[in-house]
Backbone and ligand atoms as CSV (ligand in chain L), in Angstrom:
chain,resi,resn,atom,element,x,y,z
A,1,MET,N,N,187.026,79.370,28.060
A,1,MET,CA,C,188.343,79.587,27.746
A,1,MET,C,C,188.741,78.492,26.784
A,2,ILE,N,N,189.235,78.863,25.680
A,2,ILE,CA,C,189.542,77.763,24.747
A,2,ILE,C,C,191.076,77.197,25.204
A,3,THR,N,N,191.012,75.748,24.859
A,3,THR,CA,C,192.431,75.148,25.450
A,3,THR,C,C,193.542,75.236,24.228
A,4,GLU,N,N,194.675,74.941,24.808
A,4,GLU,CA,C,196.026,74.998,23.952
A,4,GLU,C,C,195.800,74.242,22.551
A,5,GLU,N,N,194.997,72.977,23.198
A,5,GLU,CA,C,195.006,71.846,22.017
A,5,GLU,C,C,194.082,72.363,20.929
A,6,GLN,N,N,192.901,73.051,21.381
A,6,GLN,CA,C,191.954,73.499,20.484
A,6,GLN,C,C,192.587,74.682,19.664
A,7,ALA,N,N,193.329,75.405,20.329
A,7,ALA,CA,C,193.952,76.730,19.375
A,7,ALA,C,C,195.077,75.948,18.446
A,8,LYS,N,N,195.641,74.716,18.748
A,8,LYS,CA,C,196.599,74.405,17.813
A,8,LYS,C,C,195.761,73.682,16.554
A,9,LYS,N,N,194.613,73.174,16.985
A,9,LYS,CA,C,193.639,72.584,15.797
A,9,LYS,C,C,193.371,73.740,14.891
A,10,ASP,N,N,192.997,75.030,15.650
A,10,ASP,CA,C,192.513,75.848,14.651
A,10,ASP,C,C,193.610,76.462,13.927
A,11,ILE,N,N,194.759,76.591,14.287
A,11,ILE,CA,C,195.927,77.122,13.373
A,11,ILE,C,C,196.074,76.235,12.352
A,12,LYS,N,N,196.078,74.978,12.543
A,12,LYS,CA,C,196.173,74.068,11.581
A,12,LYS,C,C,194.921,74.143,10.490
A,13,GLU,N,N,193.840,74.438,10.814
A,13,GLU,CA,C,192.694,74.484,9.963
A,13,GLU,C,C,192.876,76.124,9.194
A,14,LEU,N,N,193.650,76.828,9.664
A,14,LEU,CA,C,193.617,78.180,9.023
A,14,LEU,C,C,194.711,77.955,8.117
A,15,LEU,N,N,195.737,77.159,8.431
A,15,LEU,CA,C,196.923,76.727,7.443
A,15,LEU,C,C,196.348,76.227,6.098
A,16,GLU,N,N,195.224,75.312,6.405
A,16,GLU,CA,C,194.578,74.453,5.409
A,16,GLU,C,C,193.779,75.497,4.517
A,17,PHE,N,N,193.245,76.519,5.316
A,17,PHE,CA,C,192.424,77.535,4.509
A,17,PHE,C,C,193.258,78.460,3.583
A,18,ILE,N,N,194.385,78.686,4.037
A,18,ILE,CA,C,195.265,79.446,3.061
A,18,ILE,C,C,195.823,78.725,1.705
A,19,GLY,N,N,195.544,77.201,1.819
A,19,GLY,CA,C,195.974,76.470,0.804
A,19,GLY,C,C,197.364,75.588,0.887
A,20,GLU,N,N,197.440,75.442,2.420
A,20,GLU,CA,C,198.796,74.812,2.864
A,20,GLU,C,C,198.462,73.491,3.224
A,21,ASP,N,N,199.419,72.560,3.211
A,21,ASP,CA,C,199.389,71.203,3.788
A,21,ASP,C,C,200.002,71.223,5.337
A,22,PRO,N,N,199.217,71.245,6.309
A,22,PRO,CA,C,199.614,71.589,7.725
A,22,PRO,C,C,200.540,70.353,8.145
A,23,GLU,N,N,200.438,69.256,7.343
A,23,GLU,CA,C,201.262,67.917,7.818
A,23,GLU,C,C,202.657,67.896,7.176
A,24,ARG,N,N,202.827,68.868,6.227
A,24,ARG,CA,C,204.112,68.662,5.546
A,24,ARG,C,C,205.111,69.094,6.653
A,25,VAL,N,N,206.552,68.802,6.410
A,25,VAL,CA,C,207.516,68.605,7.455
A,25,VAL,C,C,207.631,70.136,7.935
A,26,GLY,N,N,207.767,71.061,7.079
A,26,GLY,CA,C,208.027,72.442,7.561
A,26,GLY,C,C,207.082,73.094,8.389
A,27,LEU,N,N,205.910,72.519,8.245
A,27,LEU,CA,C,204.939,73.196,8.998
A,27,LEU,C,C,204.297,72.385,10.328
A,28,GLN,N,N,204.888,70.959,10.381
A,28,GLN,CA,C,204.385,70.371,11.586
A,28,GLN,C,C,204.372,71.234,12.882
A,29,GLU,N,N,205.565,71.714,13.256
A,29,GLU,CA,C,205.828,72.597,14.576
A,29,GLU,C,C,205.141,73.948,14.619
A,30,THR,N,N,204.466,74.359,13.427
A,30,THR,CA,C,204.290,75.526,13.188
A,30,THR,C,C,203.165,76.215,14.218
A,31,PRO,N,N,202.159,75.230,14.387
A,31,PRO,CA,C,201.145,75.414,15.465
A,31,PRO,C,C,201.739,75.810,16.729
A,32,ASP,N,N,202.652,74.754,17.312
A,32,ASP,CA,C,203.280,74.785,18.584
A,32,ASP,C,C,203.887,76.391,18.558
A,33,ARG,N,N,204.609,76.645,17.591
A,33,ARG,CA,C,205.463,77.808,17.580
A,33,ARG,C,C,204.642,79.020,17.874
A,34,MET,N,N,203.575,79.210,17.060
A,34,MET,CA,C,202.696,80.206,17.018
A,34,MET,C,C,202.079,80.125,18.395
A,35,ILE,N,N,201.587,79.124,19.039
A,35,ILE,CA,C,200.905,79.299,20.396
A,35,ILE,C,C,202.247,80.189,21.152
A,36,ARG,N,N,203.524,79.483,21.124
A,36,ARG,CA,C,204.521,80.022,22.074
A,36,ARG,C,C,204.717,81.564,21.830
A,37,MET,N,N,204.423,81.785,20.431
A,37,MET,CA,C,204.543,83.334,20.225
A,37,MET,C,C,203.724,84.145,20.453
A,38,PHE,N,N,202.329,83.636,20.508
A,38,PHE,CA,C,201.191,84.300,20.894
A,38,PHE,C,C,201.423,84.662,22.401
A,39,ARG,N,N,201.728,83.716,23.230
A,39,ARG,CA,C,202.032,83.928,24.588
A,39,ARG,C,C,202.607,85.164,24.837
A,40,GLU,N,N,203.903,85.348,24.047
A,40,GLU,CA,C,204.741,86.350,24.269
A,40,GLU,C,C,204.281,87.652,23.744
A,41,ILE,N,N,203.640,87.775,22.270
A,41,ILE,CA,C,203.354,89.042,21.958
A,41,ILE,C,C,201.981,89.584,22.287
A,42,PHE,N,N,201.007,88.616,23.056
A,42,PHE,CA,C,200.015,88.975,23.648
A,42,PHE,C,C,200.285,89.056,25.033
A,43,ARG,N,N,201.199,89.173,25.723
A,43,ARG,CA,C,201.138,89.200,27.175
A,43,ARG,C,C,200.589,90.378,27.885
A,44,GLY,N,N,200.212,91.303,26.891
A,44,GLY,CA,C,199.548,92.562,27.521
A,44,GLY,C,C,198.081,92.237,27.914
A,45,TYR,N,N,197.470,91.107,27.647
A,45,TYR,CA,C,196.323,90.573,28.213
A,45,TYR,C,C,196.264,89.862,29.480
A,46,ASP,N,N,197.508,89.461,30.137
A,46,ASP,CA,C,197.790,89.197,31.329
A,46,ASP,C,C,198.101,89.954,32.392
A,47,PRO,N,N,197.004,90.237,33.425
A,47,PRO,CA,C,197.376,91.360,34.413
A,47,PRO,C,C,198.552,90.734,35.381
A,48,PHE,N,N,199.099,89.707,35.305
A,48,PHE,CA,C,200.008,89.239,36.311
A,48,PHE,C,C,201.498,89.617,35.399
A,49,GLN,N,N,201.418,90.097,34.358
A,49,GLN,CA,C,202.669,90.542,33.593
A,49,GLN,C,C,202.764,92.108,33.610
A,50,LYS,N,N,201.655,92.932,34.210
A,50,LYS,CA,C,201.367,94.213,34.136
A,50,LYS,C,C,202.957,94.641,34.749
A,51,PRO,N,N,203.515,95.721,34.105
A,51,PRO,CA,C,204.744,96.176,34.842
A,51,PRO,C,C,204.545,96.886,36.384
A,52,HIS,N,N,205.238,96.670,37.098
A,52,HIS,CA,C,205.108,97.543,38.309
A,52,HIS,C,C,205.689,99.024,38.221
A,53,ILE,N,N,205.284,100.002,38.182
A,53,ILE,CA,C,205.705,101.129,37.893
A,53,ILE,C,C,206.209,101.938,39.156
A,54,THR,N,N,207.637,101.995,39.210
A,54,THR,CA,C,208.468,102.658,40.145
A,54,THR,C,C,208.200,104.089,40.057
A,55,THR,N,N,207.917,104.922,41.062
A,55,THR,CA,C,207.945,106.315,41.252
A,55,THR,C,C,208.606,106.879,42.479
A,56,PHE,N,N,209.157,108.102,42.444
A,56,PHE,CA,C,209.927,108.645,43.444
A,56,PHE,C,C,209.408,109.897,43.932
A,57,PRO,N,N,209.421,110.262,45.240
A,57,PRO,CA,C,209.101,111.653,45.555
A,57,PRO,C,C,209.908,112.409,44.928
A,58,ASN,N,N,209.197,113.825,44.303
A,58,ASN,CA,C,209.808,114.603,43.680
A,58,ASN,C,C,210.817,115.176,44.721
A,59,GLY,N,N,212.197,115.515,44.498
A,59,GLY,CA,C,213.039,115.980,45.477
A,59,GLY,C,C,213.773,114.950,46.282
A,60,GLN,N,N,213.445,113.851,46.047
A,60,GLN,CA,C,214.280,112.735,46.635
A,60,GLN,C,C,215.896,112.736,46.495
A,61,ASP,N,N,216.116,113.153,45.327
A,61,ASP,CA,C,217.600,113.301,45.021
A,61,ASP,C,C,218.177,114.477,45.392
A,62,GLY,N,N,217.621,115.322,46.120
A,62,GLY,CA,C,217.971,116.653,46.405
A,62,GLY,C,C,217.670,117.767,45.442
A,63,ILE,N,N,216.865,117.519,44.233
A,63,ILE,CA,C,216.582,118.657,43.461
A,63,ILE,C,C,214.879,118.452,43.258
A,64,VAL,N,N,214.278,119.432,43.245
A,64,VAL,CA,C,213.123,119.239,42.784
A,64,VAL,C,C,212.759,119.734,41.212
A,65,TYR,N,N,212.468,118.809,40.424
A,65,TYR,CA,C,212.388,118.985,39.035
A,65,TYR,C,C,210.874,119.249,38.583
A,66,ASP,N,N,210.815,120.482,37.952
A,66,ASP,CA,C,209.563,120.861,37.526
A,66,ASP,C,C,209.592,121.166,36.043
A,67,ASN,N,N,210.654,120.749,35.475
A,67,ASN,CA,C,210.593,120.984,33.833
A,67,ASN,C,C,210.033,119.885,33.217
A,68,MET,N,N,210.187,120.005,31.853
A,68,MET,CA,C,209.816,118.869,31.104
A,68,MET,C,C,210.552,117.773,30.968
A,69,VAL,N,N,209.834,116.559,31.094
A,69,VAL,CA,C,210.920,115.403,30.813
A,69,VAL,C,C,210.408,114.647,29.748
A,70,VAL,N,N,211.298,114.183,28.798
A,70,VAL,CA,C,210.978,113.899,27.345
A,70,VAL,C,C,211.657,112.362,27.347
A,71,ASP,N,N,210.974,111.461,26.966
A,71,ASP,CA,C,211.669,110.116,26.725
A,71,ASP,C,C,211.234,109.400,25.231
A,72,ASN,N,N,212.188,108.941,24.674
A,72,ASN,CA,C,211.802,108.456,23.264
A,72,ASN,C,C,212.321,106.980,23.218
A,73,GLY,N,N,211.714,106.396,22.396
A,73,GLY,CA,C,211.847,105.069,22.178
A,73,GLY,C,C,210.984,104.200,21.006
A,74,THR,N,N,211.180,102.973,21.112
A,74,THR,CA,C,210.549,102.264,19.814
A,74,THR,C,C,209.202,101.379,20.412
A,75,PHE,N,N,208.330,101.159,19.475
A,75,PHE,CA,C,207.344,100.159,19.910
A,75,PHE,C,C,206.978,99.261,18.738
A,76,TYR,N,N,206.226,98.064,19.227
A,76,TYR,CA,C,205.865,97.279,18.394
A,76,TYR,C,C,204.515,96.610,18.788
A,77,SER,N,N,203.738,96.804,17.870
A,77,SER,CA,C,202.266,96.118,18.128
A,77,SER,C,C,201.638,95.595,16.832
A,78,LEU,N,N,200.342,95.114,17.256
A,78,LEU,CA,C,199.610,94.417,16.327
A,78,LEU,C,C,198.132,95.177,16.116
A,79,CYS,N,N,197.886,95.313,14.969
A,79,CYS,CA,C,196.594,96.270,14.659
A,79,CYS,C,C,195.425,95.225,14.730
A,80,GLU,N,N,194.359,95.723,15.662
A,80,GLU,CA,C,193.129,94.802,15.672
A,80,GLU,C,C,192.306,94.511,14.571
A,81,HIS,N,N,192.633,95.461,13.604
A,81,HIS,CA,C,191.855,95.010,12.104
A,81,HIS,C,C,192.408,94.074,11.339
A,82,HIS,N,N,193.514,93.756,11.284
A,82,HIS,CA,C,194.112,92.813,10.420
A,82,HIS,C,C,195.056,91.963,11.105
A,83,CYS,N,N,195.405,91.945,12.326
A,83,CYS,CA,C,196.401,91.274,13.066
A,83,CYS,C,C,197.785,91.437,12.458
A,84,ARG,N,N,197.924,92.693,11.984
A,84,ARG,CA,C,199.119,93.095,11.174
A,84,ARG,C,C,200.089,93.749,12.138
A,85,THR,N,N,201.192,93.678,12.012
A,85,THR,CA,C,202.190,94.561,12.816
A,85,THR,C,C,202.111,95.923,12.515
A,86,PHE,N,N,202.257,96.677,13.483
A,86,PHE,CA,C,202.605,98.113,13.329
A,86,PHE,C,C,203.582,98.617,14.246
A,87,PHE,N,N,204.602,99.312,13.955
A,87,PHE,CA,C,205.890,99.565,14.587
A,87,PHE,C,C,206.447,100.808,14.416
A,88,GLY,N,N,207.115,101.479,15.536
A,88,GLY,CA,C,207.653,102.830,15.013
A,88,GLY,C,C,208.344,103.172,16.417
A,89,GLU,N,N,208.156,104.674,16.533
A,89,GLU,CA,C,209.101,105.249,17.638
A,89,GLU,C,C,207.849,106.004,18.339
A,90,TYR,N,N,208.052,106.278,19.591
A,90,TYR,CA,C,207.086,107.150,20.472
A,90,TYR,C,C,208.172,108.100,21.025
A,91,TRP,N,N,207.534,109.226,21.536
A,91,TRP,CA,C,208.108,110.432,22.247
A,91,TRP,C,C,206.931,110.641,23.517
A,92,PHE,N,N,207.405,110.733,24.590
A,92,PHE,CA,C,206.553,110.627,25.910
A,92,PHE,C,C,207.100,111.876,26.514
A,93,ALA,N,N,206.396,112.647,27.054
A,93,ALA,CA,C,206.597,113.696,27.838
A,93,ALA,C,C,205.887,114.155,29.078
A,94,TYR,N,N,206.133,114.388,30.287
A,94,TYR,CA,C,205.346,115.120,31.163
A,94,TYR,C,C,206.012,116.182,31.906
A,95,LEU,N,N,205.143,116.742,32.656
A,95,LEU,CA,C,205.612,117.818,33.489
A,95,LEU,C,C,205.376,117.477,35.070
A,96,PRO,N,N,206.292,117.250,35.757
A,96,PRO,CA,C,206.343,116.908,37.190
A,96,PRO,C,C,205.640,117.661,38.074
A,97,ASN,N,N,204.875,117.357,38.934
A,97,ASN,CA,C,204.296,118.206,40.112
A,97,ASN,C,C,205.499,118.330,41.087
A,98,PRO,N,N,205.980,119.731,41.429
A,98,PRO,CA,C,207.033,119.688,42.389
A,98,PRO,C,C,206.745,119.141,43.782
A,99,LYS,N,N,205.374,118.822,44.102
A,99,LYS,CA,C,204.955,118.307,45.303
A,99,LYS,C,C,204.650,116.750,44.969
A,100,GLY,N,N,204.679,116.440,43.930
A,100,GLY,CA,C,204.214,114.958,43.751
A,100,GLY,C,C,205.480,114.203,43.433
A,101,ARG,N,N,205.255,113.123,42.511
A,101,ARG,CA,C,206.012,112.208,42.441
A,101,ARG,C,C,206.532,112.123,40.771
A,102,ILE,N,N,207.587,111.451,40.745
A,102,ILE,CA,C,208.470,111.398,39.280
A,102,ILE,C,C,208.588,109.815,38.912
A,103,LEU,N,N,208.497,109.640,37.567
A,103,LEU,CA,C,208.435,108.176,37.133
A,103,LEU,C,C,210.028,107.760,36.909
A,104,GLY,N,N,210.310,106.479,37.255
A,104,GLY,CA,C,211.561,105.766,36.883
A,104,GLY,C,C,211.287,105.681,35.292
A,105,LEU,N,N,212.662,106.226,34.987
A,105,LEU,CA,C,212.782,106.276,33.242
A,105,LEU,C,C,212.403,104.959,32.699
A,106,SER,N,N,212.899,103.936,33.150
A,106,SER,CA,C,212.671,102.629,32.462
A,106,SER,C,C,211.436,102.159,32.536
A,107,LYS,N,N,210.682,102.563,33.427
A,107,LYS,CA,C,209.201,102.244,33.415
A,107,LYS,C,C,208.180,102.699,32.165
A,108,ILE,N,N,208.863,103.699,31.544
A,108,ILE,CA,C,207.969,104.221,30.539
A,108,ILE,C,C,207.904,103.458,29.220
A,109,GLY,N,N,209.267,102.827,28.884
A,109,GLY,CA,C,209.359,101.725,27.837
A,109,GLY,C,C,208.675,100.535,28.235
A,110,ARG,N,N,208.616,99.967,29.687
A,110,ARG,CA,C,207.958,98.910,29.912
A,110,ARG,C,C,206.294,99.066,29.812
A,111,VAL,N,N,205.848,100.278,29.977
A,111,VAL,CA,C,204.560,100.393,29.947
A,111,VAL,C,C,203.997,100.447,28.331
A,112,VAL,N,N,204.855,101.021,27.615
A,112,VAL,CA,C,204.634,101.082,26.082
A,112,VAL,C,C,204.546,99.518,25.691
A,113,ASP,N,N,205.644,98.809,26.095
A,113,ASP,CA,C,205.861,97.407,25.732
A,113,ASP,C,C,204.385,96.655,26.116
A,114,TYR,N,N,203.990,96.889,27.355
A,114,TYR,CA,C,202.980,96.112,28.045
A,114,TYR,C,C,201.660,96.390,27.268
A,115,CYS,N,N,201.374,97.565,26.897
A,115,CYS,CA,C,200.153,98.133,26.376
A,115,CYS,C,C,200.057,97.761,24.833
A,116,SER,N,N,201.559,97.577,24.103
A,116,SER,CA,C,201.554,97.109,22.793
A,116,SER,C,C,201.125,95.767,22.712
A,117,ALA,N,N,201.411,94.929,23.634
A,117,ALA,CA,C,201.296,93.635,23.421
A,117,ALA,C,C,200.010,92.801,23.716
A,118,ARG,N,N,199.092,93.480,22.924
A,118,ARG,CA,C,197.772,92.858,22.654
A,118,ARG,C,C,197.159,93.720,21.226
A,119,LEU,N,N,196.113,93.314,20.925
A,119,LEU,CA,C,195.548,93.889,19.650
A,119,LEU,C,C,195.079,95.393,19.882
A,120,GLN,N,N,195.624,96.213,19.065
A,120,GLN,CA,C,195.581,97.654,19.304
A,120,GLN,C,C,195.142,98.395,18.040
A,121,VAL,N,N,194.723,99.518,18.366
A,121,VAL,CA,C,194.827,100.705,17.218
A,121,VAL,C,C,195.820,101.752,17.870
A,122,GLN,N,N,196.484,102.422,17.060
A,122,GLN,CA,C,197.599,103.454,17.550
A,122,GLN,C,C,196.923,104.489,18.383
A,123,GLU,N,N,195.623,104.672,17.897
A,123,GLU,CA,C,194.993,105.863,18.493
A,123,GLU,C,C,194.784,105.528,20.026
A,124,ARG,N,N,194.327,104.119,20.234
A,124,ARG,CA,C,194.342,103.615,21.706
A,124,ARG,C,C,195.338,103.535,22.394
A,125,LEU,N,N,196.481,103.020,21.698
A,125,LEU,CA,C,197.802,102.811,22.273
A,125,LEU,C,C,198.391,103.980,23.052
A,126,VAL,N,N,198.313,105.094,22.619
A,126,VAL,CA,C,198.940,106.280,22.954
A,126,VAL,C,C,198.066,106.603,24.140
A,127,GLN,N,N,196.724,106.372,24.313
A,127,GLN,CA,C,195.752,106.743,25.327
A,127,GLN,C,C,196.271,105.618,26.481
A,128,ASP,N,N,196.296,104.396,26.370
A,128,ASP,CA,C,196.585,103.521,27.348
A,128,ASP,C,C,197.951,103.801,28.056
A,129,VAL,N,N,198.891,104.003,27.241
A,129,VAL,CA,C,200.205,104.532,27.893
A,129,VAL,C,C,200.010,105.523,28.834
A,130,VAL,N,N,199.610,106.870,28.611
A,130,VAL,CA,C,199.109,107.814,29.372
A,130,VAL,C,C,198.497,107.499,30.545
A,131,GLN,N,N,197.307,106.882,30.292
A,131,GLN,CA,C,196.281,106.618,31.491
A,131,GLN,C,C,197.116,105.608,32.464
A,132,MET,N,N,197.928,104.535,31.876
A,132,MET,CA,C,198.707,103.762,32.959
A,132,MET,C,C,199.887,104.722,33.774
A,133,LEU,N,N,200.358,105.359,33.154
A,133,LEU,CA,C,201.553,106.215,33.646
A,133,LEU,C,C,200.807,107.303,34.571
A,134,THR,N,N,199.876,107.916,34.345
A,134,THR,CA,C,198.973,109.011,35.185
A,134,THR,C,C,198.709,108.444,36.472
A,135,GLU,N,N,197.925,107.119,36.146
A,135,GLU,CA,C,197.610,106.408,37.519
A,135,GLU,C,C,198.565,106.131,38.500
A,136,ALA,N,N,199.898,105.779,37.678
A,136,ALA,CA,C,200.841,105.426,38.582
A,136,ALA,C,C,201.338,106.588,39.399
A,137,LEU,N,N,201.259,107.908,39.034
A,137,LEU,CA,C,201.883,109.059,39.732
A,137,LEU,C,C,200.580,109.508,40.836
A,138,GLY,N,N,199.613,108.824,40.761
A,138,GLY,CA,C,198.697,109.240,41.748
A,138,GLY,C,C,197.826,110.462,41.567
A,139,ASP,N,N,196.586,110.479,42.428
A,139,ASP,CA,C,195.977,111.875,41.989
A,139,ASP,C,C,196.003,113.053,43.239
A,140,GLU,N,N,196.952,112.780,44.257
A,140,GLU,CA,C,197.178,113.683,45.189
A,140,GLU,C,C,197.822,114.890,44.825
A,141,TYR,N,N,198.947,115.021,44.013
A,141,TYR,CA,C,199.693,115.799,43.335
A,141,TYR,C,C,200.064,115.281,41.981
A,142,PRO,N,N,199.015,115.497,41.119
A,142,PRO,CA,C,199.149,114.854,39.752
A,142,PRO,C,C,200.176,115.792,38.926
A,143,PRO,N,N,200.693,115.030,37.924
A,143,PRO,CA,C,201.725,115.745,36.919
A,143,PRO,C,C,200.645,116.936,36.630
A,144,PHE,N,N,201.682,118.199,35.998
A,144,PHE,CA,C,200.740,119.223,35.185
A,144,PHE,C,C,200.276,118.759,33.667
A,145,GLY,N,N,200.864,117.540,33.294
A,145,GLY,CA,C,200.370,117.242,32.016
A,145,GLY,C,C,201.174,116.081,31.428
A,146,MET,N,N,200.597,115.227,30.490
A,146,MET,CA,C,201.415,114.156,29.887
A,146,MET,C,C,201.085,114.377,28.395
A,147,ALA,N,N,202.135,113.698,27.573
A,147,ALA,CA,C,202.067,113.991,26.304
A,147,ALA,C,C,202.520,112.592,25.786
A,148,MET,N,N,201.984,112.031,24.679
A,148,MET,CA,C,202.342,110.708,23.748
A,148,MET,C,C,202.208,110.954,22.447
A,149,MET,N,N,203.455,110.774,21.642
A,149,MET,CA,C,203.030,110.612,20.331
A,149,MET,C,C,203.603,109.457,19.760
A,150,MET,N,N,203.162,108.913,18.830
A,150,MET,CA,C,203.786,107.712,18.179
A,150,MET,C,C,203.605,107.969,16.707
A,151,LYS,N,N,204.887,107.519,16.099
A,151,LYS,CA,C,204.782,107.341,14.651
A,151,LYS,C,C,204.919,106.163,14.183
A,152,GLY,N,N,203.989,105.466,13.282
A,152,GLY,CA,C,204.129,104.011,13.275
A,152,GLY,C,C,204.000,103.620,11.851
A,153,ARG,N,N,204.911,102.614,11.308
A,153,ARG,CA,C,204.393,102.057,10.064
A,153,ARG,C,C,203.703,100.738,10.193
A,154,HIS,N,N,202.518,100.782,9.264
A,154,HIS,CA,C,201.481,99.788,9.510
A,154,HIS,C,C,201.666,98.763,8.445
A,155,MET,N,N,201.821,97.548,8.575
A,155,MET,CA,C,202.166,96.516,7.796
A,155,MET,C,C,200.716,96.083,6.969
A,156,CYS,N,N,199.511,96.332,7.519
A,156,CYS,CA,C,198.273,96.251,6.983
A,156,CYS,C,C,197.992,97.519,5.984
A,157,LYS,N,N,198.980,98.452,5.836
A,157,LYS,CA,C,198.951,99.445,4.891
A,157,LYS,C,C,199.838,99.225,3.796
A,158,GLU,N,N,201.258,98.590,4.242
A,158,GLU,CA,C,202.255,98.707,3.311
A,158,GLU,C,C,202.369,97.552,2.691
A,159,GLY,N,N,201.900,96.309,3.285
A,159,GLY,CA,C,201.967,94.985,2.772
A,159,GLY,C,C,200.815,94.344,1.995
A,160,ARG,N,N,199.704,94.929,2.152
A,160,ARG,CA,C,198.523,94.764,1.506
A,160,ARG,C,C,197.689,95.942,1.260
A,161,GLY,N,N,196.528,95.898,0.819
A,161,GLY,CA,C,195.668,96.894,0.468
A,161,GLY,C,C,196.160,98.061,-0.257
A,162,PRO,N,N,196.340,99.026,0.515
A,162,PRO,CA,C,197.024,100.291,-0.515
A,162,PRO,C,C,198.513,100.168,-0.768
A,163,ARG,N,N,199.077,99.203,-0.075
A,163,ARG,CA,C,200.517,99.151,-0.404
A,163,ARG,C,C,201.465,100.624,-0.553
A,164,LYS,N,N,201.190,101.185,0.514
A,164,LYS,CA,C,201.885,102.689,0.619
A,164,LYS,C,C,202.677,102.418,1.910
A,165,THR,N,N,204.105,103.036,1.443
A,165,THR,CA,C,205.015,103.159,2.784
A,165,THR,C,C,204.527,104.672,3.360
A,166,GLY,N,N,204.804,104.699,4.526
A,166,GLY,CA,C,204.544,106.128,5.325
A,166,GLY,C,C,204.179,105.727,6.672
A,167,MET,N,N,204.186,106.920,7.592
A,167,MET,CA,C,204.030,106.687,8.905
A,167,MET,C,C,202.734,107.361,9.313
A,168,MET,N,N,202.047,106.546,10.408
A,168,MET,CA,C,200.786,107.343,10.777
A,168,MET,C,C,201.252,107.744,12.128
A,169,THR,N,N,200.787,108.907,12.432
A,169,THR,CA,C,201.008,109.882,13.727
A,169,THR,C,C,199.765,109.825,14.702
A,170,SER,N,N,199.746,109.407,15.828
A,170,SER,CA,C,198.766,109.659,16.949
A,170,SER,C,C,199.305,110.146,18.131
A,171,THR,N,N,198.552,111.014,18.674
A,171,THR,CA,C,198.902,111.784,19.741
A,171,THR,C,C,197.845,111.728,20.983
A,172,TYR,N,N,198.357,111.879,22.349
A,172,TYR,CA,C,197.361,111.976,23.147
A,172,TYR,C,C,198.129,113.005,24.189
A,173,LEU,N,N,197.342,114.084,24.563
A,173,LEU,CA,C,197.964,115.173,25.038
A,173,LEU,C,C,196.843,115.335,26.485
A,174,THR,N,N,197.425,115.734,27.622
A,174,THR,CA,C,196.684,115.970,28.855
A,174,THR,C,C,197.129,117.146,29.572
A,175,GLY,N,N,196.191,117.750,30.375
A,175,GLY,CA,C,196.917,119.078,31.041
A,175,GLY,C,C,197.338,120.048,30.325
A,176,ALA,N,N,198.531,120.627,30.661
A,176,ALA,CA,C,199.169,121.616,30.090
A,176,ALA,C,C,199.653,121.332,28.550
A,177,PHE,N,N,199.669,120.092,28.164
A,177,PHE,CA,C,200.067,119.644,26.933
A,177,PHE,C,C,198.832,119.956,25.938
A,178,ARG,N,N,197.794,119.828,26.511
A,178,ARG,CA,C,196.407,120.087,25.695
A,178,ARG,C,C,195.890,121.717,25.733
A,179,ASN,N,N,196.411,122.309,26.802
A,179,ASN,CA,C,195.781,123.591,26.751
A,179,ASN,C,C,196.953,124.749,26.520
A,180,SER,N,N,198.018,124.419,26.579
A,180,SER,CA,C,198.927,125.708,26.357
A,180,SER,C,C,199.682,125.276,25.161
A,181,ALA,N,N,199.349,126.255,24.013
A,181,ALA,CA,C,200.292,126.107,22.707
A,181,ALA,C,C,201.781,126.101,23.190
A,182,GLU,N,N,202.215,126.762,24.184
A,182,GLU,CA,C,203.607,126.879,24.296
A,182,GLU,C,C,204.149,125.596,24.784
A,183,VAL,N,N,203.556,125.163,25.612
A,183,VAL,CA,C,203.959,123.775,26.267
A,183,VAL,C,C,204.029,122.571,25.143
A,184,ARG,N,N,202.996,122.660,24.290
A,184,ARG,CA,C,202.921,121.858,23.285
A,184,ARG,C,C,203.977,121.984,22.295
A,185,GLN,N,N,204.240,123.234,21.942
A,185,GLN,CA,C,205.445,123.767,21.201
A,185,GLN,C,C,206.630,123.197,21.721
A,186,GLU,N,N,207.006,123.237,22.810
A,186,GLU,CA,C,208.107,122.825,23.453
A,186,GLU,C,C,208.339,121.309,23.215
A,187,PHE,N,N,207.301,120.609,23.489
A,187,PHE,CA,C,207.243,119.114,23.367
A,187,PHE,C,C,207.626,118.684,21.996
A,188,LEU,N,N,207.093,119.536,21.027
A,188,LEU,CA,C,207.029,119.215,19.569
A,188,LEU,C,C,208.649,119.535,19.130
A,189,SER,N,N,209.034,120.554,19.910
A,189,SER,CA,C,210.513,120.679,19.361
A,189,SER,C,C,211.539,119.583,19.807
A,190,TYR,N,N,211.243,118.779,20.617
A,190,TYR,CA,C,211.965,117.753,21.069
A,190,TYR,C,C,211.959,116.535,20.066
A,191,ILE,N,N,210.946,116.525,19.116
A,191,ILE,CA,C,210.627,115.553,18.144
A,191,ILE,C,C,211.448,115.686,16.829
A,192,ASP,N,N,212.272,114.742,16.684
A,192,ASP,CA,C,213.314,115.044,15.677
A,192,ASP,C,C,212.899,113.788,14.590
A,193,VAL,N,N,211.949,113.798,13.673
A,193,VAL,CA,C,211.943,112.718,12.808
A,193,VAL,C,C,212.300,113.415,11.311
A,194,LYS,N,N,213.091,112.620,10.759
A,194,LYS,CA,C,213.150,112.977,9.249
A,194,LYS,C,C,212.240,112.855,8.411
L,1,ZN,ZN,ZN,195.025,96.982,10.172
């Protein structure tokens, strides 16, 4: 394990490498700030910060729900190829099993945040989220399927290299979302992107 002191030294050297003087006033605190920032934006490597995913027995609130649940939100991550930000919107859906469990709505966003807080590729990020949420629902009466779609802007594409604005779309579909065109179509109909 590399120490914090060593990491600060390495950041200083990196600053020198890009042509900076790490000792100038504006940069003196930068390695410290970067270390603190890394702890925050890379908390997804820390198993102790893994969100606890609350689930409820379907029917607990007096109704058994077996239609599609769709949730939408934003994500913010870093690409593992360039360590540059990619961010955008996600759409998540699942079909609860009437005998199984349902997800606490706020937990979906927490799982997205946790899985985003490490070096990622968008193709893996959609899978990581679906896998974590699938596990949380247990395998006795698993949901009939899950879907995750992400649309992200990648700064490694926009701020360097090709310098093109635009969104990348990645999806991960399981169960009915993968097997049934009708279910997939219903999910896609909830997605309103200009
Ligand atoms: Zn990249």
